[in-house]
C-alpha positions as CSV (number, residue, x, y, z in Angstrom):
1,M,-21.4,11.0,4.7
2,I,-21.6,8.4,7.5
3,A,-24.3,9.5,10.0
4,L,-25.9,7.8,13.0
5,A,-27.5,9.4,16.0
6,V,-24.9,8.4,18.6
7,G,-24.2,11.6,20.5
8,F,-20.8,12.7,19.0
9,L,-21.6,15.6,16.8
10,L,-19.3,17.2,14.2
11,W,-20.6,20.4,12.6
12,P,-19.2,23.1,10.3
13,L,-19.0,26.8,11.3
14,N,-18.5,29.4,8.6
15,A,-18.8,26.6,6.0
16,P,-19.5,27.7,2.4
17,G,-22.9,29.2,2.3
18,D,-23.4,29.0,6.1
19,L,-22.5,32.2,8.0
20,S,-24.4,31.3,11.1
21,L,-22.5,31.1,14.3
22,Q,-24.7,28.3,15.5
23,P,-25.1,24.9,13.8
24,T,-28.3,24.7,11.7
25,A,-30.3,21.5,11.3
26,S,-28.6,20.9,7.9
27,G,-25.2,21.6,9.3
28,I,-25.1,19.0,12.1
29,F,-23.3,15.8,11.4
30,A,-23.5,12.8,13.7
31,M,-20.4,10.7,14.0
32,E,-20.8,6.9,13.7
33,Q,-19.8,4.4,16.4
34,P,-19.6,1.4,14.0
35,F,-17.8,-1.2,16.2
36,T,-20.1,-2.8,18.7
37,G,-18.9,-2.3,22.3
38,L,-16.1,0.0,21.4
39,D,-16.3,3.8,22.0
40,V,-14.7,4.8,18.7
41,S,-16.4,7.6,16.8
42,I,-15.8,8.2,13.0
43,A,-17.0,10.7,10.5
44,T,-16.1,11.3,6.9
45,E,-17.2,14.4,5.0
46,T,-16.8,16.2,1.7
47,A,-17.0,20.0,1.3
48,T,-15.5,22.8,-0.7
49,L,-13.4,25.8,0.3
50,G,-14.8,28.8,-1.5
51,G,-11.5,30.4,-2.2
52,M,-7.9,30.9,-1.2
53,N,-7.4,31.1,2.7
54,V,-11.2,30.5,3.2
55,E,-11.5,28.5,6.4
56,D,-13.9,25.7,7.4
57,D,-14.2,24.9,11.1
58,W,-15.5,21.5,12.2
59,F,-16.5,21.3,15.9
60,F,-16.7,18.3,18.2
61,D,-16.6,17.4,21.9
62,A,-13.8,15.5,23.6
63,E,-13.0,14.1,27.0
64,A,-9.7,14.0,28.8
65,G,-7.8,11.0,27.6
66,D,-9.5,10.9,24.1
67,E,-7.3,10.3,21.1
68,L,-7.9,12.1,17.8
69,S,-6.8,11.4,14.2
70,V,-7.7,13.7,11.3
71,R,-6.9,13.5,7.6
72,V,-7.9,15.9,4.9
73,E,-7.3,15.4,1.1
74,G,-7.7,18.0,-1.5
75,A,-9.2,17.2,-4.9
76,S,-6.5,19.3,-6.7
77,A,-3.0,18.1,-7.5
78,T,-1.7,21.6,-6.8
79,A,-3.5,22.7,-3.7
80,R,-1.8,22.6,-0.3
81,M,-4.2,21.5,2.5
82,Y,-3.7,22.9,6.0
83,L,-5.1,21.7,9.3
84,R,-5.4,23.6,12.6
85,L,-6.6,22.0,15.9
86,R,-8.1,24.7,18.2
87,D,-9.7,24.7,21.6
88,T,-12.9,26.5,22.7
89,A,-11.0,29.7,23.3
90,G,-9.7,29.7,19.8
91,Q,-6.2,28.9,20.8
92,T,-4.3,26.8,18.2
93,L,-3.1,23.5,19.7
94,L,-1.6,21.9,16.5
95,T,-0.6,23.2,13.1
96,V,-0.2,20.9,10.1
97,N,0.7,22.3,6.7
98,G,0.5,19.8,3.8
99,T,2.4,19.9,0.6
100,A,1.0,20.3,-2.9
101,G,-1.3,17.4,-3.8
102,A,-0.6,15.6,-0.5
103,P,-2.9,15.0,2.5
104,A,-2.5,16.8,5.8
105,E,-2.9,14.7,9.0
106,I,-3.2,15.0,12.7
107,R,-2.0,11.7,14.2
108,N,-3.2,10.4,17.5
109,H,-3.5,13.7,19.4
110,L,-4.2,13.1,23.1
111,F,-6.6,15.5,24.8
112,E,-5.7,16.5,28.4
113,L,-8.8,18.5,29.1
114,P,-12.5,18.0,28.2
115,G,-14.2,20.5,26.1
116,T,-15.4,21.5,22.6
117,Y,-12.7,21.6,20.0
118,H,-12.6,22.3,16.3
119,V,-10.6,21.3,13.3
120,R,-9.9,24.1,10.9
121,V,-9.4,23.3,7.2
122,L,-7.9,25.8,4.7
123,S,-5.8,26.1,1.6
124,P,-3.5,29.0,1.0
125,D,-3.6,28.4,-2.8
126,E,-7.0,28.1,-4.3
127,A,-10.7,27.1,-4.0
128,V,-10.7,23.4,-3.7
129,A,-13.0,20.5,-2.9
130,Y,-11.8,18.3,-0.1
131,G,-12.5,15.1,1.9
132,L,-12.2,15.0,5.7
133,R,-12.0,12.1,8.1
134,V,-12.1,12.4,11.9
135,I,-11.6,9.5,14.3
136,R,-12.0,10.0,18.1
137,N,-11.1,7.0,20.3
138,R,-12.1,6.3,23.9
139,A,-11.6,2.5,23.7
140,P,-8.8,0.3,24.8
141,L,-7.2,0.0,21.3
142,D,-4.6,1.7,19.2
143,L,-5.0,4.1,16.2
144,E,-2.9,3.5,13.2
145,V,0.1,5.9,12.8
146,E,1.3,6.5,9.3
147,P,3.8,6.0,7.8
148,N,3.7,2.3,8.8
149,D,4.8,0.6,5.5
150,T,8.0,-1.0,6.8
151,L,9.0,-3.2,9.8
152,G,10.9,-0.3,11.3
153,T,7.8,2.0,11.1
154,A,5.2,-0.5,12.1
155,T,2.4,0.8,14.5
156,R,3.0,-1.0,17.8
157,L,-0.1,-2.6,19.4
158,L,0.2,-1.5,23.0
159,S,-3.3,-1.8,24.4
160,P,-3.7,-5.5,25.2
161,V,-6.9,-6.7,26.9
162,A,-6.7,-9.9,28.9
163,V,-9.2,-12.6,28.0
164,A,-9.6,-16.3,28.7
165,G,-6.6,-18.2,27.1
166,G,-4.6,-15.1,26.1
167,Y,-5.2,-11.5,25.2
168,R,-6.7,-9.3,22.5
169,L,-5.0,-6.5,20.5
170,R,-7.1,-4.0,18.5
171,A,-6.4,-1.2,16.2
172,V,-8.4,1.1,13.9
173,G,-6.7,1.9,10.6
174,A,-7.5,2.9,7.0
175,L,-6.0,2.1,3.6
176,D,-5.9,5.6,2.3
177,G,-5.5,6.4,-1.4
178,G,-1.9,5.8,-2.4
179,D,-1.3,3.5,0.7
180,T,-0.8,0.6,-1.6
181,E,1.6,-1.3,0.5
182,G,-0.9,-1.6,3.4
183,D,-0.5,-1.1,7.1
184,L,2.0,-2.9,9.3
185,Y,1.4,-3.6,13.0
186,A,4.0,-4.9,15.5
187,L,2.6,-7.8,17.7
188,G,5.8,-7.8,19.8
189,F,7.5,-10.9,21.0
190,L,5.6,-14.2,20.7
191,A,6.7,-17.5,22.3
192,A,6.8,-20.8,20.6
193,G,3.3,-22.4,21.0
194,D,1.5,-19.1,21.1
195,T,-1.3,-18.8,18.5
196,V,-2.5,-15.8,16.4
197,N,-6.0,-15.3,15.2
198,P,-6.7,-12.0,13.4
199,S,-10.0,-10.7,12.1
200,L,-11.1,-7.5,10.3
201,G,-14.2,-5.5,11.0
202,L,-15.4,-3.4,8.1
203,E,-18.5,-1.9,9.6
204,A,-17.1,1.6,9.4
205,S,-16.6,1.5,5.6
206,E,-19.1,1.7,2.8
207,S,-16.4,1.0,0.2
208,L,-14.9,-2.1,1.7
209,A,-16.5,-5.6,1.5
210,S,-15.5,-9.0,2.7
211,G,-12.6,-10.3,0.7
212,D,-11.2,-6.9,-0.2
213,L,-8.4,-7.1,2.4
214,I,-6.2,-9.8,3.9
215,V,-3.9,-10.0,6.9
216,R,-0.4,-11.3,6.4
217,M,1.9,-12.3,9.3
218,L,5.6,-11.6,9.0
219,A,8.6,-12.7,11.0
220,A,11.2,-10.2,12.1
221,A,13.3,-10.7,9.0
222,G,10.2,-9.9,6.8
223,A,9.5,-13.5,5.8
224,V,5.9,-14.4,5.3
225,A,4.7,-16.6,8.2
226,A,1.0,-17.0,7.3
227,D,-1.8,-15.4,5.4
228,F,-5.3,-14.9,6.9
229,D,-8.5,-14.0,5.1
230,G,-9.6,-11.6,7.9
231,E,-12.7,-13.6,8.7
232,G,-11.4,-14.7,12.1
233,T,-11.7,-18.4,11.2
234,E,-7.9,-19.1,10.7
235,T,-5.4,-19.6,13.5
236,Q,-1.6,-19.9,13.2
237,S,0.6,-21.5,15.8
238,I,4.0,-19.9,16.4
239,A,6.8,-22.4,15.7
240,D,9.8,-20.2,16.5
241,A,9.8,-17.6,19.2
242,G,10.6,-14.0,18.1
243,E,9.1,-10.7,17.0
244,Y,6.1,-10.9,14.7
245,F,4.1,-8.4,12.6
246,L,0.8,-8.2,10.8
247,R,0.2,-6.4,7.5
248,V,-3.3,-5.4,6.5
249,T,-3.3,-5.1,2.7
250,N,-5.3,-5.3,-0.5
251,A,-6.2,-8.9,-1.2
252,N,-6.0,-8.4,-5.0
253,A,-2.4,-7.2,-4.7
254,A,-1.2,-9.8,-2.3
255,G,0.4,-12.0,-4.9
256,G,3.9,-12.1,-6.1
257,A,6.2,-9.8,-8.1
258,L,9.7,-10.3,-9.7
259,E,12.5,-8.3,-8.1
260,F,15.4,-7.7,-10.5
261,D,18.8,-6.9,-9.0
262,G,20.0,-4.6,-11.8
263,M,22.9,-6.9,-12.6
264,D,22.3,-10.4,-13.8
265,D,18.6,-11.1,-13.3
266,I,16.4,-12.0,-16.2
267,A,13.1,-13.7,-17.1
268,V,12.7,-15.3,-20.5
269,V,9.6,-16.4,-22.5
270,P,11.0,-18.8,-25.1
271,I,10.5,-18.4,-28.9
272,A,6.8,-18.5,-30.0
273,P,5.7,-17.3,-33.5
274,E,2.5,-15.9,-31.9
275,I,4.6,-13.3,-30.1
276,S,5.9,-11.7,-33.3
277,L,3.3,-8.9,-33.7
278,G,2.2,-6.5,-36.3
279,E,-0.1,-4.7,-33.9
280,F,0.3,-4.9,-30.2
281,T,-0.3,-3.9,-26.6
282,V,2.5,-4.4,-24.1
283,E,1.7,-3.6,-20.5
284,G,2.8,-4.3,-16.9
285,W,3.3,-2.9,-13.5
286,V,6.8,-1.3,-12.9
287,L,8.5,-0.2,-9.7
288,P,12.0,1.3,-10.5
289,R,14.6,1.4,-7.7
290,R,17.3,3.5,-9.3
291,I,18.1,5.9,-12.2
292,K,21.1,4.6,-14.2
293,G,23.4,5.9,-16.9
294,D,22.4,3.3,-19.4
295,W,19.1,1.8,-20.8
296,Q,17.2,-0.4,-18.4
297,P,15.1,-3.0,-20.4
298,L,11.7,-3.7,-19.0
299,I,9.8,-5.8,-21.6
300,T,11.4,-6.5,-25.0
301,K,11.3,-8.8,-28.0
302,Q,14.6,-8.3,-29.9
303,N,18.0,-9.9,-30.5
304,S,20.7,-10.1,-27.9
305,T,22.2,-6.7,-28.8
306,G,18.9,-4.7,-29.2
307,G,18.3,-5.2,-33.0
308,D,15.4,-6.8,-34.9
309,R,13.1,-5.2,-32.4
310,N,9.5,-6.2,-32.5
311,F,8.7,-4.1,-29.5
312,G,10.5,-2.7,-26.4
313,L,9.8,-0.8,-23.2
314,F,12.8,0.7,-21.4
315,I,13.7,3.2,-18.8
316,R,15.8,5.9,-20.4
317,P,19.3,6.7,-19.2
318,N,19.8,9.3,-16.5
319,T,16.0,9.6,-16.0
320,S,13.0,7.5,-14.9
321,R,11.1,8.3,-18.1
322,I,9.8,5.4,-20.2
323,H,11.2,4.8,-23.7
324,F,8.7,3.0,-26.0
325,T,9.8,1.7,-29.3
326,F,9.7,-0.8,-32.2
327,Q,11.7,-1.3,-35.4
328,T,10.5,-1.3,-39.0
329,G,13.0,-2.3,-41.6
330,G,16.2,-0.6,-40.5
331,T,14.5,2.2,-38.7
332,Y,13.8,2.5,-35.0
333,R,10.5,4.1,-34.1
334,S,11.3,5.4,-30.6
335,W,9.8,8.0,-28.3
336,D,9.9,8.9,-24.6
337,S,7.2,9.5,-22.0
338,V,6.3,12.9,-20.8
339,R,6.1,11.8,-17.2
340,S,8.8,10.3,-15.1
341,L,8.0,7.3,-13.1
342,P,8.5,7.8,-9.3
343,L,11.1,5.6,-7.7
344,D,10.1,3.0,-5.2
345,R,6.4,3.3,-6.2
346,W,4.3,1.2,-8.5
347,S,3.2,2.6,-11.9
348,H,1.3,0.9,-14.7
349,V,2.8,1.3,-18.2
350,A,1.1,0.3,-21.4
351,M,2.3,0.7,-25.0
352,T,-0.1,0.2,-28.0
353,Y,0.5,0.2,-31.8
354,D,-2.3,0.0,-34.3
355,G,-0.3,0.4,-37.5
356,S,-0.7,4.2,-37.6
357,E,-0.2,5.5,-34.1
358,L,2.1,4.5,-31.2
359,R,0.7,5.4,-27.8
360,L,2.0,5.2,-24.2
361,Y,-0.3,5.2,-21.2
362,I,0.8,5.6,-17.5
363,D,-1.6,4.5,-14.8
364,G,-4.4,4.3,-17.4
365,V,-3.9,7.9,-18.7
366,L,-2.6,8.7,-22.1
367,D,0.9,10.1,-21.7
368,N,2.2,10.4,-25.3
369,A,1.0,9.5,-28.8
370,V,2.8,9.8,-32.1
371,T,1.7,9.2,-35.6
372,T,4.0,6.5,-37.3
373,T,3.6,3.7,-39.7
374,G,5.3,0.5,-40.8
375,L,5.2,-3.2,-39.9
376,P,7.3,-4.1,-36.8
377,V,10.2,-6.4,-37.5
378,E,9.2,-10.0,-37.1
379,N,11.7,-12.2,-35.3
380,S,12.2,-15.5,-33.6
381,H,13.7,-14.1,-30.5
382,P,12.3,-14.7,-27.0
383,V,10.5,-12.1,-24.9
384,K,12.8,-10.9,-22.1
385,L,11.9,-9.2,-18.8
386,G,14.4,-7.0,-16.9
387,R,17.5,-7.5,-19.0
388,E,19.0,-8.1,-22.4
389,F,21.5,-10.9,-23.1
390,D,24.3,-8.8,-24.4
391,A,23.5,-5.1,-24.2
392,Y,22.5,-2.4,-21.8
393,V,22.4,-2.7,-18.0
394,G,19.9,-4.7,-16.0
395,F,16.7,-3.2,-14.7
396,E,16.8,-2.6,-10.9
397,G,13.3,-2.8,-9.5
398,L,10.1,-4.9,-9.6
399,L,7.8,-6.1,-12.4
400,D,4.4,-7.6,-12.1
401,K,1.4,-8.7,-14.1
402,V,2.9,-8.4,-17.6
403,R,0.4,-8.8,-20.5
404,I,1.0,-8.9,-24.2
405,W,-1.8,-8.6,-26.8
406,S,-1.9,-9.0,-30.6
407,L,-4.0,-5.9,-31.0
408,A,-4.0,-2.3,-29.9
409,R,-6.2,-2.0,-26.8
410,T,-8.3,1.2,-26.8
411,G,-7.7,4.0,-24.3
412,E,-11.0,3.2,-22.7
413,Q,-10.0,-0.4,-22.2
414,I,-6.6,0.6,-20.8
415,A,-8.2,3.0,-18.3
416,A,-11.0,0.6,-17.3
417,W,-8.8,-2.5,-16.8
418,Y,-5.2,-1.6,-16.1
419,D,-5.7,-1.9,-12.3
420,R,-7.9,-5.0,-12.4
421,P,-6.6,-8.5,-11.6
422,D,-9.0,-10.2,-14.1
423,L,-9.8,-9.6,-17.8
424,A,-13.6,-9.9,-17.7
425,D,-14.0,-7.4,-20.5
426,S,-12.4,-9.6,-23.1
427,T,-9.5,-11.9,-23.7
428,V,-9.6,-11.5,-27.5
429,G,-6.1,-10.9,-28.7
430,L,-4.5,-11.8,-25.4
431,V,-1.2,-13.5,-26.2
432,G,0.2,-13.9,-22.7
433,H,-0.5,-12.9,-19.1
434,W,2.4,-13.5,-16.7
435,R,1.1,-12.7,-13.2
436,C,4.5,-13.4,-11.5
437,N,2.7,-15.4,-8.7
438,S,4.1,-18.9,-9.4
439,V,6.8,-20.6,-7.5
440,G,10.1,-22.1,-8.5
441,T,11.9,-21.2,-11.7
442,V,8.8,-21.2,-14.0
443,L,7.1,-18.0,-15.1
444,T,3.6,-19.3,-15.5
445,D,1.4,-17.8,-18.3
446,A,-2.2,-17.4,-17.1
447,G,-3.3,-16.5,-20.7
448,P,-4.9,-18.8,-23.2
449,N,-1.7,-20.0,-25.0
450,G,0.4,-21.4,-22.1
451,F,3.6,-19.5,-23.0
452,D,5.4,-20.3,-19.8
453,G,8.7,-18.6,-19.2
454,L,11.8,-19.3,-17.2
455,L,13.6,-17.3,-14.5
456,G,17.2,-16.9,-15.3
457,D,19.2,-18.2,-18.4
458,E,22.0,-20.7,-17.9
459,D,23.3,-20.3,-21.5
460,W,24.1,-16.6,-20.7
461,S,25.0,-17.2,-17.1
462,L,22.1,-15.0,-16.0
463,T,20.3,-15.5,-12.7
464,A,16.6,-15.6,-11.6
465,P,15.0,-12.5,-10.2
466,A,13.8,-13.0,-6.6
467,R,10.1,-13.6,-5.9
468,V,8.7,-11.1,-3.5
469,A,5.3,-10.0,-2.3
470,S,3.6,-7.6,-4.6
471,F,1.7,-4.5,-3.5
472,A,0.9,-3.2,-7.0
473,P,-2.4,-1.4,-6.5
474,V,-4.5,-3.8,-8.5
475,D,-8.2,-3.2,-7.6
476,F,-6.9,-1.1,-4.7
477,P,-9.9,-0.2,-2.5
478,G,-8.2,2.7,-0.7
479,G,-9.7,6.0,0.3
480,L,-10.9,8.1,3.2
481,D,-13.7,5.6,3.8
482,A,-11.5,2.4,3.7
483,I,-11.6,2.1,7.4
484,Y,-11.2,-1.2,9.3
485,L,-10.9,-2.7,12.8
486,L,-8.0,-5.1,13.3
487,D,-8.9,-7.5,16.1
488,V,-6.2,-10.0,17.1
489,F,-6.5,-12.8,19.6
490,V,-3.2,-14.1,20.8
491,G,-3.4,-17.4,22.6
492,D,-0.9,-17.6,25.4
493,T,-1.8,-20.1,28.1
494,L,1.6,-20.4,29.7
495,P,2.6,-17.4,31.7
496,P,6.3,-16.7,31.9
497,A,8.1,-18.3,34.9
498,V,11.1,-17.0,36.8
499,T,14.1,-19.2,36.0
500,G,16.7,-17.4,38.0
501,T,17.8,-14.2,39.8
502,T,21.1,-12.6,40.9
503,L,19.8,-12.4,44.5
504,A,22.0,-14.0,47.1
505,D,20.5,-16.9,49.1
506,A,18.6,-15.6,52.1
507,A,20.4,-18.1,54.4
508,D,23.8,-16.7,53.3
509,A,23.0,-13.1,53.4
510,P,19.8,-12.4,55.4
511,E,20.3,-8.6,55.7
512,V,22.2,-7.5,52.5
513,L,21.0,-4.2,50.9
514,V,20.3,-4.8,47.3
515,R,20.4,-1.9,44.8
516,E,19.8,-3.9,41.6
517,V,18.7,-7.3,40.7
518,E,18.5,-9.3,37.5
519,I,15.6,-11.7,37.0
520,S,15.6,-14.3,34.2
521,F,12.3,-15.6,32.8
522,S,11.3,-18.6,30.8
523,E,10.5,-16.4,27.7
524,E,11.4,-13.0,26.5
525,L,9.1,-10.2,27.7
526,D,8.1,-7.2,25.8
527,V,9.2,-4.2,27.9
528,A,6.3,-2.1,26.6
529,R,3.8,-4.6,28.1
530,A,5.7,-5.7,31.2
531,N,4.0,-4.7,34.5
532,T,5.8,-2.2,36.7
533,V,6.9,-3.8,39.9
């Protein structure tokens, strides 16, 4: 709970164990105003619905013109969470019904009348613990609107405040659990010579610390124009006029990934005897784009047609299930995952073999384990990512942070470290660690052996996968409490000038009635911010 005595109260009525129609001393919750000088009130709470269709009502006061955002998350993967926004008379103003395992949200509701309102939380399925976040805004800023993961869905910053030398844009947002790609904001049109200086305020969050988030500036085509640490000490000058965007994202996941086109892309780690393993752990982050009718290789060490297999991770044909396998003698030891990987989302996959059991973990959780024995085939073939030389089809999707070990990591180690960017527990047995962050055609090994790889293979006429920004949820700090203030100073000292109009010269037509006129300016104007004349 976040609680400060600031005058905006949120209290439950008919909460579990509280049948009083009046708030008790233990049932009053003060909402925090964490950002100095800004009238933005925030509360996060946890509670439990005592049964199916049991209702919790959370009351608060609002003024005309206030904005409200609410998010509720159930602790169960099967419960549907419902929200109702009601006025003092009990009339329902908004109804939001979430789906199983997903949050329910009220997004930027604008109050037209002052009064006491309440948010009702319920689940039609089961008793369930839940988390609730309420944000009420009276300040000249914007509230993030989800989904805003792409340039086309970016939250527009439409509340500029004029200051000396330019203007400020502010927004309050949150990196909620699962929001691993971060939040995109549209700055609008910026002229050449303008400057951008963003900072992040984390006063509203107990879970976020300095350095957890970064701000990335993107041009209209999605190209990265600059990265900022969010401390407000870095300024970027605009070289080319155009539309620009800012993405607030997890600093630990802001590196690179390899994007495979599903056709000719491959990454190859050349032959090394240390990567022919009797016991192993093979792991990496995987984002599949498409289900195909043939095997999609992810990480393999085998010959060009799929034989002599020391180890292999694949996506099975006609599904998005993981196929995990090795070969001993002439026998393939091969099994499939129970879970299917979601398309267009990151999942961590790890396969371990200790000489007696082959295991598969997905997102740090054991998915399948089979008892099997035998020494994996030793070979002198390279490790390949995303494709085989002369078999199967290419993997279509992204790979990131691939690690290979010469031992079977324990389930406890997998669970504790799969989403960590470092390996502070131990590097014993680490053969290679390819972060996919390097530039050029080299796939740099950050492990102890320096087994650098190459992107593409000229001998087989195979091409290099593209390097793209990674949003794999490594050390992802998201949650209801991961709230931030984005504060952007845009330096714009040259106001736009009129360069021409379609008006006739007054000397030629002193009394002509004009129904429409076109005015040209020295720079493009954002219609959303242009003054009405």
